[in-house]
C-alpha positions, 0 to 999 in steps of 0.5 A, spaced: 300 974 583 299 974 575 299 967 574 292 966 579 289 971 574 290 967 568 287 961 572 281 965 575 274 966 571 270 970 573 262 969 574 260 973 567 264 969 563 261 962 565 255 965 563 257 968 556 259 960 555 253 958 556 249 963 552 254 961 547 251 953 547 245 955 547 245 959 541 249 953 537 244 948 539 239 953 537 243 954 530 243 946 529 236 945 531 234 949 525 239 947 520 236 939 522 229 942 521 231 945 514 235 939 512 229 933 515 223 938 511 227 938 504 228 930 506 220 930 506 219 934 500 224 930 495 220 924 498 214 926 496 216 928 489 219 921 488 213 918 490 209 923 485 215 921 479 213 913 481 206 914 479 207 918 473 212 913 471 207 908 472 201 911 468 206 912 462 208 905 463 201 903 462 200 907 456 206 905 453 203 897 455 197 899 451 200 902 445 204 896 444 198 891 445 194 895 439 201 894 435 201 887 436 194 886 435 195 880 429 188 882 426 189 890 427 188 890 418 183 885 418 175 886 416 174 882 422 176 889 426 172 893 422 178 895 417 176 896 410 182 897 407 180 903 404 178 908 411 179 916 409 176 918 415 177 916 423 174 910 427 176 905 422 177 900 427 171 898 431 171 892 434 177 888 436 175 881 435 178 876 441 183 880 444 183 881 451 187 885 456 191 881 462 184 881 467 181 877 461 177 882 459 175 884 452 178 890 449 174 895 446 174 898 439 180 902 437 175 909 436 175 912 442 175 920 442 178 924 447 174 929 451 175 931 459 167 931 460 164 926 456 169 921 455 167 914 457 174 911 460 175 904 460 178 900 466 185 899 465 188 892 466 196 891 466 200 885 468 194 883 472 194 890 476 187 893 476 185 901 477 183 898 484 189 895 486 194 900 483 195 905 489 194 910 490 193 911 483 186 910 479 188 908 472 183 908 466 184 908 458 182 910 452 185 909 445 184 911 438 187 908 431 186 913 425 188 912 418 195 916 417 194 922 414 187 923 416 188 929 419 191 933 413 188 929 408 193 925 405 192 918 407 196 912 407 191 906 408 198 902 410 199 905 416 195 908 422 196 913 428 195 910 434 193 915 441 192 912 448 190 916 454 191 914 460 187 917 466 190 917 473 188 920 479 194 921 483 192 924 491 186 927 489 189 931 483 187 929 475 192 927 470 191 925 464 197 923 459 197 922 452 202 917 448 202 916 441 205 911 435 204 908 429 203 902 426 204 899 419 200 894 415 204 887 414 
């Protein structure tokens, strides 16, 4: 008789096991949903970081184009040899981007409301094919030290601004550098 009691289950014990199983399934579902929402947020963050990286890459590329301009220090581009104010480089001559468009002068002024942005083309990628980013830029070259009246006509301060429209959010990136006359 003692042995029979050990192997016999009562009806409420079976129901208790079913409730435990249901609770375990609910807990696992909640954990899965939390994990999957975290993965979605991480993927969105990676996509935004990729677009930010692309915009900074474009700005660095344009900055390097300014540095590599062989006529940068010549009168052909408006540089007179002794400039003490901004906008000394007025007309890049024969200098084109990767889409064969003539580059604008190096005298843009950044102003969020009134800036005239130039359509970007880096390695043949224009703003229309750089999805989901709308890529435009401004650039400027000033004689080094113009900002504090200690000019050095053998160096230039270079600035590139890249405008990107990322998922409807407008962002502007600024990259600066220097160029030395040779």
